[in-house]
C-alpha positions in Angstrom: 0.0 0.0 0.0 1.3 3.4 -0.9 0.7 5.8 2.0 2.4 8.8 0.4 -0.1 11.7 0.0 -2.9 9.8 1.8 -4.7 11.9 4.5 -5.2 10.2 7.8 -7.1 11.6 10.7 -6.1 10.1 14.1 -7.9 10.7 17.3 -6.1 10.1 20.6 -2.8 10.8 18.8 -0.8 12.3 21.6 0.5 9.1 23.2 0.5 5.3 23.1 -0.9 3.6 20.0 -2.0 6.9 18.4 1.5 8.3 18.7 3.1 5.1 17.4 0.8 5.0 14.4 1.4 8.6 13.6 5.2 8.2 13.5 4.9 5.0 11.5 2.7 6.5 8.9 4.8 9.7 8.7 7.8 7.6 7.7 5.6 6.3 4.9 4.9 9.8 3.7 1.3 10.2 4.9 -0.5 13.4 5.7 -1.6 13.1 9.3 -4.2 15.1 11.2 -3.3 14.7 14.9 -6.2 15.1 17.3 -5.9 15.0 21.1 -6.4 17.2 24.1 -2.8 18.4 24.8 -1.5 20.9 22.3 2.1 21.0 23.5 2.4 17.2 23.1 0.7 17.4 19.7 3.1 20.1 18.5 6.1 18.0 19.5 4.6 14.9 17.8 3.9 16.9 14.6 7.6 18.0 14.5 8.7 14.4 14.8 6.3 13.4 12.1 7.6 16.0 9.7 11.2 15.0 10.6 10.2 11.4 9.7 9.0 12.5 6.2 5.3 13.1 6.7 3.0 16.1 6.8 1.2 16.8 10.0 -1.4 19.2 11.3 -2.5 19.4 15.0 -6.1 19.7 16.3 -6.2 20.2 20.1 -9.7 18.9 21.1 -11.6 16.5 23.2 -13.4 13.8 21.2 -16.5 14.2 23.3 -16.9 17.6 21.7 -18.9 16.8 18.6 -18.5 20.2 17.0 -14.8 20.4 17.6 -14.2 17.0 16.0 -16.4 18.0 13.0 -14.5 21.3 12.6 -11.1 19.6 12.8 -12.0 17.1 10.1 -13.5 19.8 8.0 -10.3 21.9 8.3 -8.1 18.9 7.4 -10.3 18.1 4.4 -10.4 21.7 3.2 -6.6 21.9 3.2 -5.8 18.6 1.6 -8.9 17.9 -0.4 -10.0 14.7 1.3 -9.7 12.4 4.3 -8.8 8.9 3.2 -8.5 7.1 6.5 -10.0 7.7 10.0 -8.2 5.9 12.9 -10.6 6.2 15.8 -8.2 5.6 18.6 -9.0 8.0 21.5 -9.7 6.1 24.7 -9.4 6.0 28.4 -9.2 3.1 30.8 -11.4 4.2 33.6 -9.2 2.3 36.0 -10.1 4.2 39.1 -12.1 3.7 42.3 -15.1 5.9 41.1 -15.5 3.9 37.9 -15.1 0.6 39.7 -17.9 1.6 42.0 -20.1 2.3 39.0 -20.4 6.0 39.7 -22.6 7.1 36.8 -20.5 10.2 36.0 -17.3 8.2 35.9 -18.8 5.4 33.8 -20.3 8.0 31.5 -16.9 9.6 30.9 -15.4 6.3 29.8 -18.3 5.6 27.4 -18.4 9.2 26.1 -14.7 9.1 25.3 -14.3 5.6 24.0 -17.6 5.1 22.2 -19.3 8.4 21.5 -15.9 10.0 20.7 -15.6 7.4 17.9 -19.1 8.1 16.8 -18.3 11.8 16.6 -15.2 11.0 14.5 -17.2 8.9 12.1 -19.9 11.5 11.8 -17.2 14.1 11.0 -15.5 12.1 8.2 -18.0 9.7 6.7 -20.1 12.2 4.6 -16.9 13.3 2.8 -15.8 9.7 2.2 -19.2 8.9 0.7 -19.1 11.9 -1.5 -15.6 11.0 -2.8 -16.8 7.4 -3.2 -14.1 5.8 -1.1 -12.6 5.8 2.4 -11.5 3.7 5.3 -12.8 3.7 8.9 -10.5 2.1 11.4 -11.7 1.4 15.0 -9.1 0.7 17.7 -11.3 -1.4 19.9 -10.0 -4.1 22.3 -10.2 -7.8 23.2 -11.8 -6.5 26.4 -14.9 -6.0 24.5 -15.6 -9.7 23.8 -17.1 -10.4 27.3 -17.2 -8.6 30.7 -14.0 -8.6 32.7 -13.4 -7.9 36.5 -13.0 -4.3 37.4 -13.6 -3.3 33.8 -17.4 -2.8 33.5 -17.2 0.6 31.9 -14.2 -0.1 29.7 -15.5 -3.5 28.5 -18.9 -2.0 27.8 -17.4 0.9 25.8 -15.3 -1.4 23.7 -18.1 -3.9 23.1 -20.2 -1.0 22.0 -17.5 0.4 19.7 -17.1 -3.0 18.0 -20.8 -3.4 17.4 -21.1 0.2 16.2 -18.4 -0.1 13.6 -19.6 -3.5 12.5 -23.1 -2.0 11.9 -21.5 0.9 10.0 -19.7 -1.6 7.8 -22.9 -3.3 6.9 -24.4 0.1 6.1 -21.6 1.3 3.8 -20.2 -1.9 2.3 -21.5 -1.2 -1.1 -20.5 2.4 -1.1 -16.8 2.2 -1.4 -16.1 2.5 2.3 -13.9 -0.1 4.1 -14.3 -0.7 7.9 -11.6 -2.3 10.0 -12.0 -3.2 13.6 -8.8 -3.9 15.4 -8.9 -5.6 18.8 -5.5 -5.6 20.5 -4.7 -7.2 23.8 -2.3 -5.6 26.3 0.2 -3.1 24.9 2.7 -1.2 27.0 1.4 2.3 26.8 0.4 5.0 29.4 -3.1 3.3 29.5 -1.6 0.1 31.0 1.2 1.7 33.1 1.2 1.5 36.9 -0.4 -1.8 37.3 1.0 -4.1 40.0 -0.1 -7.4 38.5 1.3 -9.0 35.3 -0.7 -8.6 32.2 -0.8 -11.7 30.0 1.0 -11.6 26.6 1.9 -7.9 27.1 3.3 -6.4 23.9 5.9 -3.7 23.5 4.4 -0.8 21.5 7.0 -1.0 18.7 6.2 -4.7 18.3 2.4 -4.0 18.1 2.4 -1.1 15.6 3.2 -3.4 12.6 0.1 -5.4 13.4 -2.0 -2.3 13.2 -0.4 -1.2 10.0 -0.9 -4.6 8.4 -4.5 -4.8 9.3 -5.2 -1.4 7.8 -3.2 -2.1 4.7 -5.0 -5.4 4.1 -8.3 -3.7 4.9 -9.2 -6.5 7.2 -12.7 -6.5 8.7 -11.4 -7.7 12.0 -7.9 -8.1 13.4 -7.1 -9.4 16.9 -3.6 -9.9 18.5 -1.5 -11.2 20.0 -2.8 -14.5 18.6 -2.4 -16.4 21.9 -4.5 -14.0 23.9 -7.0 -13.5 21.0 -7.5 -17.3 20.9 -8.2 -17.5 24.6 -10.6 -14.6 24.5 -12.5 -15.9 21.5 -12.8 -19.3 23.2 -14.3 -17.5 26.2 -17.0 -16.1 24.0 -18.5 -19.6 23.7 -18.1 -20.7 27.3 -21.2 -21.2 29.4 -21.6 -18.5 32.0 -20.7 -20.6 35.0 -17.5 -21.7 33.4 -16.6 -18.2 32.2 -17.3 -16.7 35.7 -15.0 -19.3 37.3 -12.1 -18.6 35.0 -12.4 -14.8 34.3 -13.3 -14.1 37.9 -9.7 -14.9 38.9 -8.2 -12.2 36.6 -6.3 -9.5 38.5 -4.5 -7.6 35.7 -6.5 -4.4 36.3 -5.0 -4.0 39.7 
């Protein structure tokens, strides 16, 4: 796949997976719209993207702000003529006491960011893609969305919703020139997973994980899940009876 000159809009671009993808695509010559909340970090990332050979624009915003996301996409499209790929990556873990206690405001924040933030991004870019007759929507979901996990109610719900939303969109646009890829990674060493006392199974280094994301996008896969060992276990859990799943999954301590 030739990335040179392709315009990519990445939400949650300031760190972790978003940052890694931005640098990787910049080295391939892509035009990248970097969206996240922290301007100073975005400015630094944009400089690194340009040094790597790409073109970068920064859009300091919170993805829960529908109008801000729409205006950012519109500005990017106005400058470069089109948006070829959306990577809906913005997300928070909600790994705190308030969220674990199901405090509505805290749970809402996770769902607003992870799910509705992605909805806002799709709403901002999809009309233009339909008008140009082609485009690619990429959802960075999670293996945590397959079934509920301990101390992860808000996060698992947001990722399950994200997966279902993008799959539904795929069915709606599959004959309109729009590809939809849902990527479900396991544990990746990023700020989102830092500070946990217990070992996370099959934890991947970010630099090892990024090629998996790139490959899934380039091949326009409908679904991609990795690492394969954890993905296999999680998929098997989907078919377990509730009593068996509760016994096995209930022992998980990796959110602590």
